[in-house]
PDB file with one MODEL, atoms N, CA, C and O in Angstrom:
MODEL        1
ATOM      1  N   MET A   1     216.177  52.536 196.905  1.00  0.00           N
ATOM      2  CA  MET A   1     216.504  52.726 195.665  1.00  0.00           C
ATOM      3  C   MET A   1     217.191  51.488 194.042  1.00  0.00           C
ATOM      4  O   MET A   1     217.498  51.612 192.856  1.00  0.00           O
ATOM      5  N   LEU A   2     217.102  50.464 195.055  1.00  0.00           N
ATOM      6  CA  LEU A   2     217.374  49.474 194.177  1.00  0.00           C
ATOM      7  C   LEU A   2     216.608  48.724 193.105  1.00  0.00           C
ATOM      8  O   LEU A   2     216.894  47.983 192.165  1.00  0.00           O
ATOM      9  N   THR A   3     214.740  49.589 194.031  1.00  0.00           N
ATOM     10  CA  THR A   3     213.733  48.761 193.574  1.00  0.00           C
ATOM     11  C   THR A   3     213.604  49.746 192.714  1.00  0.00           C
ATOM     12  O   THR A   3     213.657  49.253 191.587  1.00  0.00           O
ATOM     13  N   LEU A   4     213.461  50.895 192.663  1.00  0.00           N
ATOM     14  CA  LEU A   4     213.240  51.987 191.441  1.00  0.00           C
ATOM     15  C   LEU A   4     213.958  51.727 190.126  1.00  0.00           C
ATOM     16  O   LEU A   4     213.466  51.917 189.013  1.00  0.00           O
ATOM     17  N   LEU A   5     215.409  51.185 190.434  1.00  0.00           N
ATOM     18  CA  LEU A   5     216.105  51.145 189.190  1.00  0.00           C
ATOM     19  C   LEU A   5     215.960  49.926 188.744  1.00  0.00           C
ATOM     20  O   LEU A   5     216.161  49.770 187.540  1.00  0.00           O
ATOM     21  N   GLU A   6     215.606  48.828 189.503  1.00  0.00           N
ATOM     22  CA  GLU A   6     214.880  47.649 188.823  1.00  0.00           C
ATOM     23  C   GLU A   6     213.578  47.575 188.238  1.00  0.00           C
ATOM     24  O   GLU A   6     213.333  46.748 187.360  1.00  0.00           O
ATOM     25  N   LYS A   7     212.575  48.530 188.743  1.00  0.00           N
ATOM     26  CA  LYS A   7     211.993  49.024 187.595  1.00  0.00           C
ATOM     27  C   LYS A   7     211.753  49.721 186.358  1.00  0.00           C
ATOM     28  O   LYS A   7     210.970  49.339 185.488  1.00  0.00           O
ATOM     29  N   LYS A   8     212.524  50.854 186.313  1.00  0.00           N
ATOM     30  CA  LYS A   8     213.413  51.494 185.365  1.00  0.00           C
ATOM     31  C   LYS A   8     214.558  50.744 184.563  1.00  0.00           C
ATOM     32  O   LYS A   8     215.013  51.265 183.545  1.00  0.00           O
ATOM     33  N   ILE A   9     214.856  49.961 184.856  1.00  0.00           N
ATOM     34  CA  ILE A   9     216.256  49.286 184.087  1.00  0.00           C
ATOM     35  C   ILE A   9     215.397  47.771 183.525  1.00  0.00           C
ATOM     36  O   ILE A   9     215.261  47.595 182.314  1.00  0.00           O
ATOM     37  N   CYS A  10     215.014  47.037 184.245  1.00  0.00           N
ATOM     38  CA  CYS A  10     214.770  45.627 184.176  1.00  0.00           C
ATOM     39  C   CYS A  10     213.723  45.324 183.440  1.00  0.00           C
ATOM     40  O   CYS A  10     213.866  44.468 182.567  1.00  0.00           O
ATOM     41  N   SER A  11     212.384  45.991 183.641  1.00  0.00           N
ATOM     42  CA  SER A  11     211.136  45.913 183.082  1.00  0.00           C
ATOM     43  C   SER A  11     211.162  45.417 181.334  1.00  0.00           C
ATOM     44  O   SER A  11     211.567  46.101 180.395  1.00  0.00           O
ATOM     45  N   GLY A  12     210.692  44.264 181.294  1.00  0.00           N
ATOM     46  CA  GLY A  12     210.400  44.052 179.883  1.00  0.00           C
ATOM     47  C   GLY A  12     211.718  43.717 179.558  1.00  0.00           C
ATOM     48  O   GLY A  12     211.941  44.080 178.403  1.00  0.00           O
ATOM     49  N   LYS A  13     212.766  43.138 180.116  1.00  0.00           N
ATOM     50  CA  LYS A  13     213.930  42.989 179.361  1.00  0.00           C
ATOM     51  C   LYS A  13     214.333  41.374 179.336  1.00  0.00           C
ATOM     52  O   LYS A  13     213.913  40.944 180.410  1.00  0.00           O
ATOM     53  N   LYS A  14     214.922  40.343 178.639  1.00  0.00           N
ATOM     54  CA  LYS A  14     215.060  39.226 178.825  1.00  0.00           C
ATOM     55  C   LYS A  14     216.708  39.409 178.853  1.00  0.00           C
ATOM     56  O   LYS A  14     217.440  40.321 178.467  1.00  0.00           O
ATOM     57  N   LYS A  15     216.999  37.937 179.578  1.00  0.00           N
ATOM     58  CA  LYS A  15     218.457  37.777 179.773  1.00  0.00           C
ATOM     59  C   LYS A  15     219.261  37.358 178.126  1.00  0.00           C
ATOM     60  O   LYS A  15     219.816  36.274 177.945  1.00  0.00           O
ATOM     61  N   THR A  16     219.207  37.989 177.508  1.00  0.00           N
ATOM     62  CA  THR A  16     220.151  37.723 176.554  1.00  0.00           C
ATOM     63  C   THR A  16     221.064  38.900 176.080  1.00  0.00           C
ATOM     64  O   THR A  16     221.087  39.973 176.683  1.00  0.00           O
ATOM     65  N   GLY A  17     221.963  38.595 174.750  1.00  0.00           N
ATOM     66  CA  GLY A  17     222.959  40.090 174.347  1.00  0.00           C
ATOM     67  C   GLY A  17     224.464  39.555 175.581  1.00  0.00           C
ATOM     68  O   GLY A  17     224.864  38.585 176.224  1.00  0.00           O
ATOM     69  N   ARG A  18     224.834  41.100 175.247  1.00  0.00           N
ATOM     70  CA  ARG A  18     226.549  40.957 175.656  1.00  0.00           C
ATOM     71  C   ARG A  18     225.697  41.133 177.038  1.00  0.00           C
ATOM     72  O   ARG A  18     224.510  41.417 177.197  1.00  0.00           O
ATOM     73  N   ARG A  19     227.187  40.742 178.388  1.00  0.00           N
ATOM     74  CA  ARG A  19     227.081  40.685 179.604  1.00  0.00           C
ATOM     75  C   ARG A  19     226.733  42.489 179.827  1.00  0.00           C
ATOM     76  O   ARG A  19     227.454  43.309 179.258  1.00  0.00           O
ATOM     77  N   GLY A  20     225.810  42.839 180.521  1.00  0.00           N
ATOM     78  CA  GLY A  20     225.691  44.406 181.202  1.00  0.00           C
ATOM     79  C   GLY A  20     226.366  44.588 182.433  1.00  0.00           C
ATOM     80  O   GLY A  20     227.521  44.189 182.584  1.00  0.00           O
ATOM     81  N   MET A  21     225.478  45.388 183.673  1.00  0.00           N
ATOM     82  CA  MET A  21     225.918  45.481 184.988  1.00  0.00           C
ATOM     83  C   MET A  21     224.875  45.339 185.975  1.00  0.00           C
ATOM     84  O   MET A  21     223.866  46.015 185.776  1.00  0.00           O
ATOM     85  N   ASP A  22     224.908  44.610 186.987  1.00  0.00           N
ATOM     86  CA  ASP A  22     224.405  44.448 187.633  1.00  0.00           C
ATOM     87  C   ASP A  22     223.323  45.750 188.541  1.00  0.00           C
ATOM     88  O   ASP A  22     223.338  46.872 188.035  1.00  0.00           O
ATOM     89  N   LEU A  23     222.878  45.646 189.190  1.00  0.00           N
ATOM     90  CA  LEU A  23     222.084  46.907 189.710  1.00  0.00           C
ATOM     91  C   LEU A  23     222.839  47.656 190.908  1.00  0.00           C
ATOM     92  O   LEU A  23     222.624  48.796 191.317  1.00  0.00           O
ATOM     93  N   TRP A  24     223.622  46.877 191.289  1.00  0.00           N
ATOM     94  CA  TRP A  24     224.873  47.310 192.511  1.00  0.00           C
ATOM     95  C   TRP A  24     225.844  47.934 191.647  1.00  0.00           C
ATOM     96  O   TRP A  24     226.355  49.045 191.786  1.00  0.00           O
ATOM     97  N   HIS A  25     226.047  47.038 190.687  1.00  0.00           N
ATOM     98  CA  HIS A  25     226.953  47.717 189.725  1.00  0.00           C
ATOM     99  C   HIS A  25     227.214  49.138 189.435  1.00  0.00           C
ATOM    100  O   HIS A  25     228.265  49.779 189.428  1.00  0.00           O
ATOM    101  N   ILE A  26     225.519  49.597 189.103  1.00  0.00           N
ATOM    102  CA  ILE A  26     225.030  50.270 188.321  1.00  0.00           C
ATOM    103  C   ILE A  26     225.192  51.534 189.506  1.00  0.00           C
ATOM    104  O   ILE A  26     226.172  52.273 189.403  1.00  0.00           O
ATOM    105  N   LEU A  27     224.219  51.753 190.614  1.00  0.00           N
ATOM    106  CA  LEU A  27     223.867  52.092 191.912  1.00  0.00           C
ATOM    107  C   LEU A  27     225.390  52.336 192.364  1.00  0.00           C
ATOM    108  O   LEU A  27     225.022  53.461 192.702  1.00  0.00           O
ATOM    109  N   VAL A  28     226.768  52.330 192.687  1.00  0.00           N
ATOM    110  CA  VAL A  28     227.561  52.464 193.226  1.00  0.00           C
ATOM    111  C   VAL A  28     228.530  53.627 192.390  1.00  0.00           C
ATOM    112  O   VAL A  28     228.822  54.778 192.717  1.00  0.00           O
ATOM    113  N   PRO A  29     228.866  52.894 191.276  1.00  0.00           N
ATOM    114  CA  PRO A  29     229.552  53.980 190.438  1.00  0.00           C
ATOM    115  C   PRO A  29     228.627  55.357 190.333  1.00  0.00           C
ATOM    116  O   PRO A  29     229.085  56.486 190.155  1.00  0.00           O
ATOM    117  N   ALA A  30     227.302  55.034 190.472  1.00  0.00           N
ATOM    118  CA  ALA A  30     226.797  56.712 190.139  1.00  0.00           C
ATOM    119  C   ALA A  30     226.493  57.423 191.359  1.00  0.00           C
ATOM    120  O   ALA A  30     226.319  58.642 191.379  1.00  0.00           O
ATOM    121  N   ILE A  31     226.422  56.620 192.458  1.00  0.00           N
ATOM    122  CA  ILE A  31     226.730  57.610 193.865  1.00  0.00           C
ATOM    123  C   ILE A  31     228.068  58.084 193.768  1.00  0.00           C
ATOM    124  O   ILE A  31     228.176  59.310 193.810  1.00  0.00           O
ATOM    125  N   VAL A  32     229.540  57.152 193.601  1.00  0.00           N
ATOM    126  CA  VAL A  32     230.639  57.827 193.176  1.00  0.00           C
ATOM    127  C   VAL A  32     230.518  59.455 192.459  1.00  0.00           C
ATOM    128  O   VAL A  32     230.570  60.585 192.944  1.00  0.00           O
ATOM    129  N   CYS A  33     230.367  59.024 191.333  1.00  0.00           N
ATOM    130  CA  CYS A  33     229.921  59.991 190.347  1.00  0.00           C
ATOM    131  C   CYS A  33     228.952  61.103 190.416  1.00  0.00           C
ATOM    132  O   CYS A  33     228.798  62.013 189.602  1.00  0.00           O
ATOM    133  N   HIS A  34     228.447  60.923 191.307  1.00  0.00           N
ATOM    134  CA  HIS A  34     227.424  62.329 192.096  1.00  0.00           C
ATOM    135  C   HIS A  34     228.104  62.939 193.099  1.00  0.00           C
ATOM    136  O   HIS A  34     228.246  64.153 193.244  1.00  0.00           O
ATOM    137  N   ALA A  35     228.556  61.992 193.848  1.00  0.00           N
ATOM    138  CA  ALA A  35     228.990  62.604 195.266  1.00  0.00           C
ATOM    139  C   ALA A  35     230.830  63.018 194.972  1.00  0.00           C
ATOM    140  O   ALA A  35     231.263  63.783 195.834  1.00  0.00           O
ATOM    141  N   GLY A  36     231.520  62.737 194.255  1.00  0.00           N
ATOM    142  CA  GLY A  36     232.843  62.741 193.489  1.00  0.00           C
ATOM    143  C   GLY A  36     232.587  64.245 192.498  1.00  0.00           C
ATOM    144  O   GLY A  36     233.565  64.984 192.387  1.00  0.00           O
ATOM    145  N   ASN A  37     231.702  64.519 192.031  1.00  0.00           N
ATOM    146  CA  ASN A  37     231.566  65.027 190.656  1.00  0.00           C
ATOM    147  C   ASN A  37     232.624  65.133 189.452  1.00  0.00           C
ATOM    148  O   ASN A  37     233.089  66.104 188.855  1.00  0.00           O
ATOM    149  N   THR A  38     232.850  63.529 189.314  1.00  0.00           N
ATOM    150  CA  THR A  38     233.561  63.138 188.378  1.00  0.00           C
ATOM    151  C   THR A  38     233.120  62.958 187.157  1.00  0.00           C
ATOM    152  O   THR A  38     231.979  62.574 186.903  1.00  0.00           O
ATOM    153  N   ASN A  39     233.991  63.221 186.315  1.00  0.00           N
ATOM    154  CA  ASN A  39     233.522  62.795 184.707  1.00  0.00           C
ATOM    155  C   ASN A  39     233.193  61.225 184.318  1.00  0.00           C
ATOM    156  O   ASN A  39     232.943  60.304 185.096  1.00  0.00           O
ATOM    157  N   ARG A  40     233.253  61.202 183.165  1.00  0.00           N
ATOM    158  CA  ARG A  40     233.253  59.528 182.927  1.00  0.00           C
ATOM    159  C   ARG A  40     234.176  58.499 182.726  1.00  0.00           C
ATOM    160  O   ARG A  40     234.073  57.273 182.732  1.00  0.00           O
ATOM    161  N   ASP A  41     235.057  59.235 182.555  1.00  0.00           N
ATOM    162  CA  ASP A  41     236.662  58.850 182.085  1.00  0.00           C
ATOM    163  C   ASP A  41     237.262  58.467 183.777  1.00  0.00           C
ATOM    164  O   ASP A  41     237.641  57.342 184.101  1.00  0.00           O
ATOM    165  N   GLU A  42     237.241  59.434 184.525  1.00  0.00           N
ATOM    166  CA  GLU A  42     237.081  58.941 186.122  1.00  0.00           C
ATOM    167  C   GLU A  42     236.436  57.900 186.426  1.00  0.00           C
ATOM    168  O   GLU A  42     236.995  56.947 186.969  1.00  0.00           O
ATOM    169  N   LEU A  43     235.431  57.907 186.192  1.00  0.00           N
ATOM    170  CA  LEU A  43     234.347  57.366 186.633  1.00  0.00           C
ATOM    171  C   LEU A  43     234.826  55.384 186.234  1.00  0.00           C
ATOM    172  O   LEU A  43     234.554  54.445 186.983  1.00  0.00           O
ATOM    173  N   GLU A  44     235.546  55.285 184.902  1.00  0.00           N
ATOM    174  CA  GLU A  44     235.997  54.397 184.180  1.00  0.00           C
ATOM    175  C   GLU A  44     237.225  53.675 184.991  1.00  0.00           C
ATOM    176  O   GLU A  44     237.460  52.519 185.342  1.00  0.00           O
ATOM    177  N   THR A  45     237.894  54.942 185.111  1.00  0.00           N
ATOM    178  CA  THR A  45     239.504  54.151 186.289  1.00  0.00           C
ATOM    179  C   THR A  45     238.800  53.622 187.389  1.00  0.00           C
ATOM    180  O   THR A  45     238.927  52.436 187.692  1.00  0.00           O
ATOM    181  N   HIS A  46     237.867  54.602 188.187  1.00  0.00           N
ATOM    182  CA  HIS A  46     237.342  54.518 189.405  1.00  0.00           C
ATOM    183  C   HIS A  46     236.474  52.890 189.481  1.00  0.00           C
ATOM    184  O   HIS A  46     236.547  52.239 190.522  1.00  0.00           O
ATOM    185  N   ALA A  47     235.727  52.393 188.346  1.00  0.00           N
ATOM    186  CA  ALA A  47     235.154  51.188 188.361  1.00  0.00           C
ATOM    187  C   ALA A  47     235.966  49.797 188.327  1.00  0.00           C
ATOM    188  O   ALA A  47     235.519  48.742 188.778  1.00  0.00           O
ATOM    189  N   ASN A  48     237.552  49.999 187.567  1.00  0.00           N
ATOM    190  CA  ASN A  48     237.901  49.454 186.988  1.00  0.00           C
ATOM    191  C   ASN A  48     239.283  49.058 187.819  1.00  0.00           C
ATOM    192  O   ASN A  48     239.811  47.946 187.780  1.00  0.00           O
ATOM    193  N   TYR A  49     239.868  50.465 188.757  1.00  0.00           N
ATOM    194  CA  TYR A  49     241.038  50.238 189.211  1.00  0.00           C
ATOM    195  C   TYR A  49     240.678  50.699 190.930  1.00  0.00           C
ATOM    196  O   TYR A  49     240.958  49.917 191.838  1.00  0.00           O
ATOM    197  N   HIS A  50     240.246  51.606 191.112  1.00  0.00           N
ATOM    198  CA  HIS A  50     240.646  52.038 192.698  1.00  0.00           C
ATOM    199  C   HIS A  50     239.768  50.665 193.436  1.00  0.00           C
ATOM    200  O   HIS A  50     238.545  50.570 193.334  1.00  0.00           O
ATOM    201  N   GLU A  51     240.374  49.945 193.963  1.00  0.00           N
ATOM    202  CA  GLU A  51     240.068  48.705 195.055  1.00  0.00           C
ATOM    203  C   GLU A  51     238.978  49.076 196.063  1.00  0.00           C
ATOM    204  O   GLU A  51     238.157  48.231 196.419  1.00  0.00           O
ATOM    205  N   LEU A  52     238.958  50.624 196.638  1.00  0.00           N
ATOM    206  CA  LEU A  52     237.759  50.381 197.567  1.00  0.00           C
ATOM    207  C   LEU A  52     236.594  50.259 197.084  1.00  0.00           C
ATOM    208  O   LEU A  52     235.743  49.433 197.415  1.00  0.00           O
ATOM    209  N   VAL A  53     236.496  51.398 195.975  1.00  0.00           N
ATOM    210  CA  VAL A  53     235.378  51.289 194.864  1.00  0.00           C
ATOM    211  C   VAL A  53     234.724  49.850 194.467  1.00  0.00           C
ATOM    212  O   VAL A  53     233.603  49.370 194.633  1.00  0.00           O
ATOM    213  N   ARG A  54     235.924  49.379 193.870  1.00  0.00           N
ATOM    214  CA  ARG A  54     235.963  47.531 193.789  1.00  0.00           C
ATOM    215  C   ARG A  54     235.055  46.492 195.113  1.00  0.00           C
ATOM    216  O   ARG A  54     234.177  45.628 195.108  1.00  0.00           O
ATOM    217  N   GLY A  55     235.695  47.037 195.896  1.00  0.00           N
ATOM    218  CA  GLY A  55     235.269  46.301 196.959  1.00  0.00           C
ATOM    219  C   GLY A  55     233.714  46.698 197.297  1.00  0.00           C
ATOM    220  O   GLY A  55     233.011  45.946 197.973  1.00  0.00           O
ATOM    221  N   ILE A  56     233.418  47.470 196.971  1.00  0.00           N
ATOM    222  CA  ILE A  56     232.151  47.785 197.896  1.00  0.00           C
ATOM    223  C   ILE A  56     231.560  47.354 196.235  1.00  0.00           C
ATOM    224  O   ILE A  56     230.512  46.759 196.488  1.00  0.00           O
ATOM    225  N   MET A  57     231.638  47.361 195.493  1.00  0.00           N
ATOM    226  CA  MET A  57     230.922  47.041 194.329  1.00  0.00           C
ATOM    227  C   MET A  57     230.771  45.358 194.156  1.00  0.00           C
ATOM    228  O   MET A  57     229.835  44.706 193.693  1.00  0.00           O
ATOM    229  N   GLY A  58     232.077  44.921 194.721  1.00  0.00           N
ATOM    230  CA  GLY A  58     231.918  43.387 195.130  1.00  0.00           C
ATOM    231  C   GLY A  58     232.644  42.799 193.795  1.00  0.00           C
ATOM    232  O   GLY A  58     232.129  41.853 193.201  1.00  0.00           O
ATOM    233  N   VAL A  59     233.736  43.333 193.389  1.00  0.00           N
ATOM    234  CA  VAL A  59     234.124  42.629 191.926  1.00  0.00           C
ATOM    235  C   VAL A  59     235.691  42.824 192.012  1.00  0.00           C
ATOM    236  O   VAL A  59     236.421  42.646 191.037  1.00  0.00           O
ATOM    237  N   HIS A  60     236.135  43.197 193.230  1.00  0.00           N
ATOM    238  CA  HIS A  60     237.697  43.498 193.753  1.00  0.00           C
ATOM    239  C   HIS A  60     238.129  42.033 193.279  1.00  0.00           C
ATOM    240  O   HIS A  60     237.407  41.091 192.950  1.00  0.00           O
ATOM    241  N   ALA A  61     239.509  42.120 193.339  1.00  0.00           N
ATOM    242  CA  ALA A  61     240.257  40.616 192.443  1.00  0.00           C
ATOM    243  C   ALA A  61     241.699  40.818 193.763  1.00  0.00           C
ATOM    244  O   ALA A  61     241.961  41.880 194.328  1.00  0.00           O
ATOM    245  N   THR A  62     242.243  39.826 193.922  1.00  0.00           N
ATOM    246  CA  THR A  62     243.188  39.272 194.883  1.00  0.00           C
ATOM    247  C   THR A  62     244.184  38.929 193.949  1.00  0.00           C
ATOM    248  O   THR A  62     243.963  38.640 192.773  1.00  0.00           O
ATOM    249  N   ALA A  63     245.146  38.961 194.428  1.00  0.00           N
ATOM    250  CA  ALA A  63     246.932  38.427 193.515  1.00  0.00           C
ATOM    251  C   ALA A  63     246.409  37.119 193.200  1.00  0.00           C
ATOM    252  O   ALA A  63     247.303  36.722 192.453  1.00  0.00           O
ATOM    253  N   PHE A  64     245.507  36.110 193.265  1.00  0.00           N
ATOM    254  CA  PHE A  64     245.089  34.718 192.680  1.00  0.00           C
ATOM    255  C   PHE A  64     244.114  34.284 192.114  1.00  0.00           C
ATOM    256  O   PHE A  64     244.079  33.133 191.679  1.00  0.00           O
ATOM    257  N   ILE A  65     242.963  35.274 191.994  1.00  0.00           N
ATOM    258  CA  ILE A  65     242.441  35.604 190.910  1.00  0.00           C
ATOM    259  C   ILE A  65     242.523  37.043 190.018  1.00  0.00           C
ATOM    260  O   ILE A  65     241.774  37.919 189.585  1.00  0.00           O
ATOM    261  N   GLU A  66     243.285  36.845 190.033  1.00  0.00           N
ATOM    262  CA  GLU A  66     243.423  38.573 189.117  1.00  0.00           C
ATOM    263  C   GLU A  66     243.265  37.622 187.518  1.00  0.00           C
ATOM    264  O   GLU A  66     243.135  38.508 186.674  1.00  0.00           O
ATOM    265  N   ASP A  67     243.235  36.582 186.971  1.00  0.00           N
ATOM    266  CA  ASP A  67     242.912  35.725 185.305  1.00  0.00           C
ATOM    267  C   ASP A  67     241.287  36.674 185.681  1.00  0.00           C
ATOM    268  O   ASP A  67     240.903  37.535 184.890  1.00  0.00           O
ATOM    269  N   GLU A  68     240.337  36.280 187.213  1.00  0.00           N
ATOM    270  CA  GLU A  68     239.257  36.495 186.780  1.00  0.00           C
ATOM    271  C   GLU A  68     238.680  37.718 186.869  1.00  0.00           C
ATOM    272  O   GLU A  68     237.457  37.850 186.814  1.00  0.00           O
ATOM    273  N   LYS A  69     239.480  38.688 187.010  1.00  0.00           N
ATOM    274  CA  LYS A  69     239.222  40.252 187.213  1.00  0.00           C
ATOM    275  C   LYS A  69     238.052  40.745 186.207  1.00  0.00           C
ATOM    276  O   LYS A  69     238.053  40.797 184.977  1.00  0.00           O
ATOM    277  N   VAL A  70     237.131  41.062 187.075  1.00  0.00           N
ATOM    278  CA  VAL A  70     235.746  41.966 186.003  1.00  0.00           C
ATOM    279  C   VAL A  70     236.247  43.203 186.024  1.00  0.00           C
ATOM    280  O   VAL A  70     236.825  43.678 187.002  1.00  0.00           O
ATOM    281  N   GLU A  71     235.940  44.154 184.298  1.00  0.00           N
ATOM    282  CA  GLU A  71     236.234  45.195 184.135  1.00  0.00           C
ATOM    283  C   GLU A  71     234.937  45.200 183.171  1.00  0.00           C
ATOM    284  O   GLU A  71     234.317  44.359 182.520  1.00  0.00           O
ATOM    285  N   PHE A  72     234.827  46.958 183.487  1.00  0.00           N
ATOM    286  CA  PHE A  72     233.754  47.495 182.984  1.00  0.00           C
ATOM    287  C   PHE A  72     234.103  48.432 181.727  1.00  0.00           C
ATOM    288  O   PHE A  72     234.929  49.345 181.733  1.00  0.00           O
ATOM    289  N   GLN A  73     233.273  48.004 180.603  1.00  0.00           N
ATOM    290  CA  GLN A  73     234.004  48.758 179.649  1.00  0.00           C
ATOM    291  C   GLN A  73     233.073  50.161 179.733  1.00  0.00           C
ATOM    292  O   GLN A  73     232.012  50.438 180.293  1.00  0.00           O
ATOM    293  N   TYR A  74     234.212  51.049 178.717  1.00  0.00           N
ATOM    294  CA  TYR A  74     233.601  52.893 179.110  1.00  0.00           C
ATOM    295  C   TYR A  74     232.251  52.605 178.295  1.00  0.00           C
ATOM    296  O   TYR A  74     231.397  53.314 178.827  1.00  0.00           O
ATOM    297  N   GLN A  75     231.657  51.859 177.208  1.00  0.00           N
ATOM    298  CA  GLN A  75     230.218  52.451 176.704  1.00  0.00           C
ATOM    299  C   GLN A  75     229.119  51.909 177.813  1.00  0.00           C
ATOM    300  O   GLN A  75     228.066  52.506 178.037  1.00  0.00           O
ATOM    301  N   ASN A  76     229.566  50.549 178.551  1.00  0.00           N
ATOM    302  CA  ASN A  76     228.543  50.314 179.044  1.00  0.00           C
ATOM    303  C   ASN A  76     228.580  50.893 180.417  1.00  0.00           C
ATOM    304  O   ASN A  76     227.753  50.149 180.942  1.00  0.00           O
ATOM    305  N   ILE A  77     228.953  51.682 181.342  1.00  0.00           N
ATOM    306  CA  ILE A  77     229.166  52.598 182.121  1.00  0.00           C
ATOM    307  C   ILE A  77     228.397  53.942 181.529  1.00  0.00           C
ATOM    308  O   ILE A  77     227.448  54.396 182.167  1.00  0.00           O
ATOM    309  N   LEU A  78     228.755  54.467 180.497  1.00  0.00           N
ATOM    310  CA  LEU A  78     227.999  55.716 179.937  1.00  0.00           C
ATOM    311  C   LEU A  78     226.307  55.416 179.865  1.00  0.00           C
ATOM    312  O   LEU A  78     225.386  56.082 180.338  1.00  0.00           O
ATOM    313  N   ASP A  79     226.276  53.830 178.889  1.00  0.00           N
ATOM    314  CA  ASP A  79     224.550  53.590 178.806  1.00  0.00           C
ATOM    315  C   ASP A  79     224.423  53.462 180.228  1.00  0.00           C
ATOM    316  O   ASP A  79     223.877  54.477 180.660  1.00  0.00           O
ATOM    317  N   ASN A  80     224.784  52.377 181.439  1.00  0.00           N
ATOM    318  CA  ASN A  80     224.076  52.396 182.806  1.00  0.00           C
ATOM    319  C   ASN A  80     224.527  53.560 183.270  1.00  0.00           C
ATOM    320  O   ASN A  80     223.501  54.235 183.183  1.00  0.00           O
ATOM    321  N   VAL A  81     225.023  53.989 183.532  1.00  0.00           N
ATOM    322  CA  VAL A  81     225.597  54.767 184.484  1.00  0.00           C
ATOM    323  C   VAL A  81     224.732  56.455 184.722  1.00  0.00           C
ATOM    324  O   VAL A  81     223.754  56.763 185.403  1.00  0.00           O
ATOM    325  N   SER A  82     225.462  57.109 183.986  1.00  0.00           N
ATOM    326  CA  SER A  82     225.444  57.979 182.869  1.00  0.00           C
ATOM    327  C   SER A  82     224.305  58.803 182.713  1.00  0.00           C
ATOM    328  O   SER A  82     223.981  59.909 183.145  1.00  0.00           O
ATOM    329  N   LEU A  83     223.664  57.748 181.795  1.00  0.00           N
ATOM    330  CA  LEU A  83     222.468  58.390 181.283  1.00  0.00           C
ATOM    331  C   LEU A  83     221.170  57.570 182.110  1.00  0.00           C
ATOM    332  O   LEU A  83     219.996  57.887 181.920  1.00  0.00           O
ATOM    333  N   ARG A  84     221.464  56.799 182.769  1.00  0.00           N
ATOM    334  CA  ARG A  84     220.019  56.092 183.304  1.00  0.00           C
ATOM    335  C   ARG A  84     219.917  56.373 184.410  1.00  0.00           C
ATOM    336  O   ARG A  84     218.786  56.519 184.874  1.00  0.00           O
ATOM    337  N   MET A  85     221.223  56.573 185.338  1.00  0.00           N
ATOM    338  CA  MET A  85     220.550  57.656 186.929  1.00  0.00           C
ATOM    339  C   MET A  85     220.283  58.831 186.783  1.00  0.00           C
ATOM    340  O   MET A  85     219.523  59.345 187.605  1.00  0.00           O
ATOM    341  N   LYS A  86     220.814  59.622 185.702  1.00  0.00           N
ATOM    342  CA  LYS A  86     220.383  60.916 185.794  1.00  0.00           C
ATOM    343  C   LYS A  86     218.860  61.730 186.630  1.00  0.00           C
ATOM    344  O   LYS A  86     218.675  62.633 187.446  1.00  0.00           O
ATOM    345  N   PRO A  87     218.253  61.034 186.057  1.00  0.00           N
ATOM    346  CA  PRO A  87     216.931  61.561 186.823  1.00  0.00           C
ATOM    347  C   PRO A  87     216.759  61.006 188.436  1.00  0.00           C
ATOM    348  O   PRO A  87     216.210  61.734 189.263  1.00  0.00           O
ATOM    349  N   TYR A  88     217.290  59.617 188.816  1.00  0.00           N
ATOM    350  CA  TYR A  88     217.467  59.628 190.002  1.00  0.00           C
ATOM    351  C   TYR A  88     218.396  60.102 190.760  1.00  0.00           C
ATOM    352  O   TYR A  88     218.371  59.484 191.824  1.00  0.00           O
ATOM    353  N   TYR A  89     219.485  61.162 190.743  1.00  0.00           N
ATOM    354  CA  TYR A  89     219.801  61.622 191.481  1.00  0.00           C
ATOM    355  C   TYR A  89     219.792  62.498 192.311  1.00  0.00           C
ATOM    356  O   TYR A  89     220.760  62.813 193.004  1.00  0.00           O
ATOM    357  N   ARG A  90     218.596  63.040 192.344  1.00  0.00           N
ATOM    358  CA  ARG A  90     217.525  64.141 193.461  1.00  0.00           C
ATOM    359  C   ARG A  90     217.322  63.175 194.515  1.00  0.00           C
ATOM    360  O   ARG A  90     217.703  63.329 195.676  1.00  0.00           O
ATOM    361  N   ARG A  91     216.457  61.770 193.877  1.00  0.00           N
ATOM    362  CA  ARG A  91     216.628  60.737 195.346  1.00  0.00           C
ATOM    363  C   ARG A  91     217.427  60.014 196.071  1.00  0.00           C
ATOM    364  O   ARG A  91     217.255  59.249 197.020  1.00  0.00           O
ATOM    365  N   LEU A  92     218.654  60.503 195.265  1.00  0.00           N
ATOM    366  CA  LEU A  92     219.964  59.779 195.937  1.00  0.00           C
ATOM    367  C   LEU A  92     220.155  60.839 197.174  1.00  0.00           C
ATOM    368  O   LEU A  92     220.151  60.426 198.334  1.00  0.00           O
ATOM    369  N   ILE A  93     220.306  62.091 196.897  1.00  0.00           N
ATOM    370  CA  ILE A  93     220.650  63.193 197.836  1.00  0.00           C
ATOM    371  C   ILE A  93     219.686  63.237 199.270  1.00  0.00           C
ATOM    372  O   ILE A  93     220.052  63.365 200.439  1.00  0.00           O
ATOM    373  N   ILE A  94     218.275  63.076 198.678  1.00  0.00           N
ATOM    374  CA  ILE A  94     216.707  63.078 199.910  1.00  0.00           C
ATOM    375  C   ILE A  94     217.385  61.362 200.400  1.00  0.00           C
ATOM    376  O   ILE A  94     217.436  61.092 201.600  1.00  0.00           O
ATOM    377  N   TRP A  95     217.764  60.542 199.566  1.00  0.00           N
ATOM    378  CA  TRP A  95     217.653  58.728 200.456  1.00  0.00           C
ATOM    379  C   TRP A  95     218.562  58.828 201.714  1.00  0.00           C
ATOM    380  O   TRP A  95     218.690  57.858 202.462  1.00  0.00           O
TER     381      TRP A  95
ENDMDL
END
C-alpha cells in the first residue's frame, strides 16, 4: 500500500515548500476515516488529539515534549488524505 501511495504522491516532487504529511501520516488517517466512516472534521480531531491514533501515526507527545507536538492542519488532511486516498479505498478493503 505504501508503494502505491509513493508512486501516486511522491513521483516527480521536490523536497521544497511547506511541510506536508509523510506517507504513513496519510495512510493511518485514511484507514481511520474509511473504517470509522468519519467526516473531515472528525478526522482532524483524531489526527491531532486522539492518543491511540497519534501513537499509531508515531507523532504522540508526552508531557515532557508537549512543545514539540506535531499537529496536522485541516487543509493538509483534506489535500492528502481525503482527496488522494479515494481511489485506493477499494484496495484497502481487499488488502
